[in-house]
C-alpha positions in Angstrom: -17.4 -69.0 -45.5 -16.6 -66.1 -47.7 -15.5 -62.6 -46.3 -18.6 -60.9 -47.8 -20.8 -63.3 -45.9 -18.7 -62.7 -42.7 -19.1 -59.0 -43.1 -22.9 -59.3 -43.5 -23.3 -61.4 -40.2 -21.0 -59.1 -38.3 -23.2 -56.2 -39.4 -26.5 -57.7 -38.6 -25.1 -59.0 -35.1 -23.9 -55.4 -34.3 -27.2 -53.9 -35.5 -29.0 -56.4 -33.2 -26.7 -55.2 -30.4 -27.3 -51.7 -31.1 -31.3 -52.4 -31.0 -30.8 -54.1 -27.7 -29.1 -50.9 -26.2 -31.8 -48.8 -27.9 -34.6 -50.9 -26.1 -33.0 -50.4 -22.8 -32.5 -46.6 -23.5 -36.1 -46.1 -24.6 -37.3 -47.8 -21.4 -35.3 -45.3 -19.5 -35.9 -42.1 -21.6 -39.6 -42.6 -22.2 -40.3 -42.0 -18.6 -38.1 -39.1 -18.5 -39.5 -37.5 -21.4 -43.1 -38.2 -20.0 -42.3 -36.4 -16.8 -40.8 -33.4 -18.6 -43.7 -33.2 -21.1 -46.3 -33.0 -18.2 -44.5 -31.2 -15.4 -41.3 -29.7 -17.3 -39.1 -31.3 -14.6 -35.5 -32.1 -15.5 -35.2 -35.1 -13.3 -31.8 -35.8 -12.3 -32.7 -38.7 -10.1 -34.2 -40.8 -13.0 -31.1 -42.7 -13.3 -31.7 -43.7 -9.5 -35.0 -45.0 -10.5 -33.1 -47.4 -12.9 -30.6 -48.4 -10.1 -33.4 -48.9 -7.4 -35.3 -51.0 -9.8 -32.2 -53.2 -10.3 -31.6 -53.5 -6.6 -35.3 -54.2 -5.8 -35.6 -57.0 -8.4 -32.3 -58.5 -7.2 -33.7 -58.9 -3.6 -36.8 -60.5 -5.0 -35.0 -62.8 -7.4 -32.6 -64.1 -4.9 -35.5 -65.4 -3.0 -37.9 -66.4 -5.4 -35.8 -67.1 -8.5 -38.3 -65.4 -10.7 -37.5 -62.3 -12.8 -41.0 -61.7 -13.4 -41.8 -61.3 -9.7 -38.7 -59.1 -9.4 -40.0 -56.9 -12.4 -43.5 -56.4 -10.8 -41.8 -55.6 -7.3 -39.4 -53.2 -8.8 -42.1 -51.3 -10.9 -44.5 -51.0 -7.9 -41.9 -50.1 -5.1 -40.0 -47.5 -7.5 -43.3 -46.3 -8.9 -44.7 -45.6 -5.3 -41.4 -43.8 -4.6 -41.7 -41.7 -7.5 -45.5 -40.8 -6.8 -44.4 -39.8 -3.3 -41.6 -37.8 -4.4 -43.6 -35.8 -6.7 -46.6 -35.4 -4.6 -45.0 -34.4 -1.2 -41.7 -32.6 -2.5 -41.6 -31.5 -6.1 -45.0 -30.2 -6.5 -44.3 -27.6 -3.8 -42.0 -26.0 -6.3 -44.2 -26.2 -9.3 -43.5 -22.6 -10.3 -39.6 -22.9 -10.0 -38.0 -25.5 -12.3 -34.4 -24.7 -11.0 -35.6 -25.7 -7.3 -37.2 -28.8 -8.7 -34.1 -29.8 -10.6 -31.9 -29.2 -7.5 -34.3 -31.2 -5.5 -34.1 -34.2 -7.9 -30.2 -34.0 -7.6 -30.6 -34.2 -3.8 -32.8 -37.2 -4.1 -30.3 -38.7 -6.6 -27.5 -38.4 -4.0 -29.9 -39.7 -1.1 -30.8 -42.7 -3.3 -27.2 -43.7 -4.0 -26.1 -43.5 -0.4 -29.2 -45.5 0.6 -28.5 -48.2 -2.0 -25.2 -48.4 -0.6 -26.2 -48.9 2.8 -29.0 -51.3 2.3 -27.3 -53.5 -0.6 -23.6 -52.9 -0.1 -21.1 -52.0 -2.9 -20.6 -55.4 -4.5 -21.6 -55.6 -8.0 -24.0 -58.3 -9.2 -26.1 -59.6 -12.1 -29.7 -61.0 -12.1 -30.3 -64.6 -13.1 -31.5 -65.2 -16.7 -34.9 -66.9 -16.7 -34.3 -70.5 -17.7 -36.5 -70.1 -21.0 -34.4 -67.3 -22.3 -31.0 -68.8 -21.7 -28.8 -69.6 -24.9 -28.9 -68.3 -28.3 -31.0 -68.2 -31.4 -29.2 -69.2 -34.7 -30.9 -68.0 -38.1 -29.0 -68.1 -41.4 -25.5 -68.3 -39.7 -26.4 -65.3 -37.4 -26.2 -66.2 -33.7 -27.7 -64.0 -31.2 -28.6 -64.3 -27.5 -32.3 -65.2 -27.0 -32.6 -62.8 -24.0 -31.3 -59.8 -25.9 -34.1 -60.6 -28.5 -36.6 -60.9 -25.8 -35.7 -57.5 -24.4 -36.2 -55.9 -27.9 -39.5 -57.2 -28.3 -40.6 -56.3 -24.8 -39.5 -52.7 -25.4 -41.4 -52.7 -28.7 -44.5 -53.7 -26.8 -44.1 -51.1 -24.1 -43.8 -48.5 -26.8 -46.9 -49.8 -28.8 -48.8 -49.8 -25.3 -47.7 -46.2 -24.4 -48.6 -45.0 -28.0 -52.1 -46.7 -27.6 -52.7 -45.0 -24.2 -51.6 -41.7 -25.2 -53.6 -41.5 -28.6 -56.4 -43.9 -28.1 -57.7 -43.5 -24.5 -59.3 -40.9 -22.3 -56.4 -40.8 -20.0 -54.2 -40.1 -22.9 -56.5 -37.2 -24.1 -56.5 -35.7 -20.5 -52.6 -36.1 -20.5 -52.4 -34.2 -23.8 -54.5 -31.5 -22.5 -52.4 -31.1 -19.4 -49.4 -31.0 -21.7 -50.9 -28.2 -24.0 -52.5 -26.1 -21.3 -52.4 -27.1 -17.6 -54.5 -24.2 -16.5 -57.3 -24.9 -19.1 -57.4 -28.7 -18.5 -57.6 -27.9 -14.7 -60.7 -25.7 -15.4 -62.4 -28.5 -17.2 -62.3 -30.7 -14.2 -59.0 -32.6 -14.8 -57.1 -33.3 -11.4 -53.9 -32.0 -12.8 -51.8 -32.6 -9.7 -53.0 -36.1 -9.2 -52.3 -36.7 -13.0 -48.8 -35.2 -12.7 -48.0 -37.6 -9.8 -49.3 -40.6 -11.6 -47.2 -39.7 -14.7 -44.2 -39.3 -12.7 -44.7 -42.6 -11.0 -45.3 -44.3 -14.4 -42.0 -42.7 -15.5 -40.1 -44.1 -12.5 -41.7 -47.5 -12.9 -40.4 -47.6 -16.6 -36.9 -46.8 -15.4 -37.1 -49.4 -12.8 -38.5 -52.0 -15.5 -35.6 -50.9 -17.6 -33.2 -51.7 -14.9 -34.6 -55.3 -14.4 -34.6 -56.0 -18.3 -30.9 -54.8 -18.3 -29.9 -56.5 -15.0 -29.0 -59.9 -16.4 -26.5 -58.3 -18.7 -25.4 -55.0 -17.3 -25.9 -56.0 -13.8 -26.0 -53.6 -10.9 -23.3 -51.6 -9.0 -22.8 -48.5 -7.2 -22.8 -45.4 -9.6 -24.7 -47.2 -12.4 -27.3 -44.3 -12.0 -25.0 -41.4 -13.1 -23.5 -43.7 -15.7 -27.0 -44.2 -17.3 -28.3 -40.8 -16.8 -26.2 -38.9 -19.5 -27.3 -41.6 -22.1 -31.0 -40.9 -21.2 -30.6 -37.2 -21.6 -28.7 -37.7 -25.0 -31.8 -39.5 -26.1 -34.4 -37.0 -25.0 -32.3 -33.9 -26.3 -32.0 -35.7 -29.8 -35.6 -37.0 -30.0 -37.0 -33.9 -28.2 -38.1 -33.3 -24.6 -41.7 -34.3 -23.9 -42.3 -36.5 -27.2 -42.5 -40.4 -26.8 -42.0 -40.6 -30.7 -38.8 -38.5 -30.0 -37.8 -40.8 -27.2 -38.1 -43.9 -29.6 -36.2 -42.5 -32.6 -33.6 -40.9 -30.3 -33.1 -44.2 -28.4 -32.6 -46.1 -31.6 -30.2 -43.4 -33.1 -28.3 -43.2 -30.0 -28.2 -47.0 -29.3 -26.8 -47.6 -32.8 -24.2 -44.7 -32.7 -23.0 -45.9 -29.2 -22.6 -49.7 -30.2 -21.0 -49.0 -33.7 -18.8 -46.2 -32.2 -17.5 -48.7 -29.4 -16.9 -51.3 -32.0 -15.3 -49.3 -34.9 -13.6 -46.4 -33.2 -13.6 -47.2 -29.3 -11.0 -44.5 -28.6 -13.6 -42.0 -29.8 -16.7 -43.7 -28.6 -17.7 -40.7 -26.3 -17.3 -38.2 -29.1 -19.5 -40.1 -31.5 -22.0 -40.6 -28.8 -22.1 -36.7 -27.8 -21.4 -35.1 -31.1 -24.9 -35.9 -32.3 -26.5 -34.1 -29.2 -24.1 -31.1 -29.6 -25.1 -30.8 -33.3 -28.8 -31.1 -32.4 -28.7 -28.5 -29.7 -26.8 -26.1 -32.4 -29.3 -26.9 -35.2 -32.7 -27.7 -33.5 -32.5 -27.1 -29.8 -36.0 -28.7 -29.3 -34.9 -32.0 -30.9 -36.4 -33.9 -33.7 -39.9 -34.0 -32.3 -39.9 -31.5 -29.5 -41.8 -28.5 -29.3 -40.7 -24.8 -28.1 
């Protein structure tokens, strides 16, 4: 096998690895940017939703051996937690973003300690579904079947979110709430309920991202604050409140993070956060964000 062919195979493999990272980042960041777009909440607890999703799924998977049931349970449980969190706590400080942000920080610390008490501190990984074990080989390129599955699932989730936002009545109401909450409320839209549902969907998406990443990244204490900075890099680069920005930002950050760790591992944090710093300096609203 020639050196040029090996280089091409290596490049394709690392690109697919970058897309896998981008898929997980999109599932996390899309929920974060949805919540900010509707409620202007910088949710520090969003990484905790990812962590809780992994732990809830692990509890179900160890008893049922079904990752699908684990994903459903994680989405429902964490979505319900997010809905209650917004309805009973965050909405009380709707006019004070700083108080909301500090409250989400408090929730993040509570969720971390609660997870440690309930599930302990031992790291774990979720079991692979039997049908998704092994690798796929195409033209000398070998890649894990499960990682390809995650990329496809994230693409379908992105398409579904776009369809709901652009082609349904719920999406129209959501866009009206983002543009002018007071006018939306005057036209009969239940803005508080819609905000709670959007926050719940964002929490559920983060939990789903945790389930998808569980067989590879696993679960461990502190994973919430390890992943939260990456999610914020995505939404800052793509633009707060923009699903399109979350997609583009996730792909950019996933690729930069993967190739940075492979090519210059000693500068991996610099290559990851440097684009965010440049974006804040050149275009603070991000690629697709609005002032």
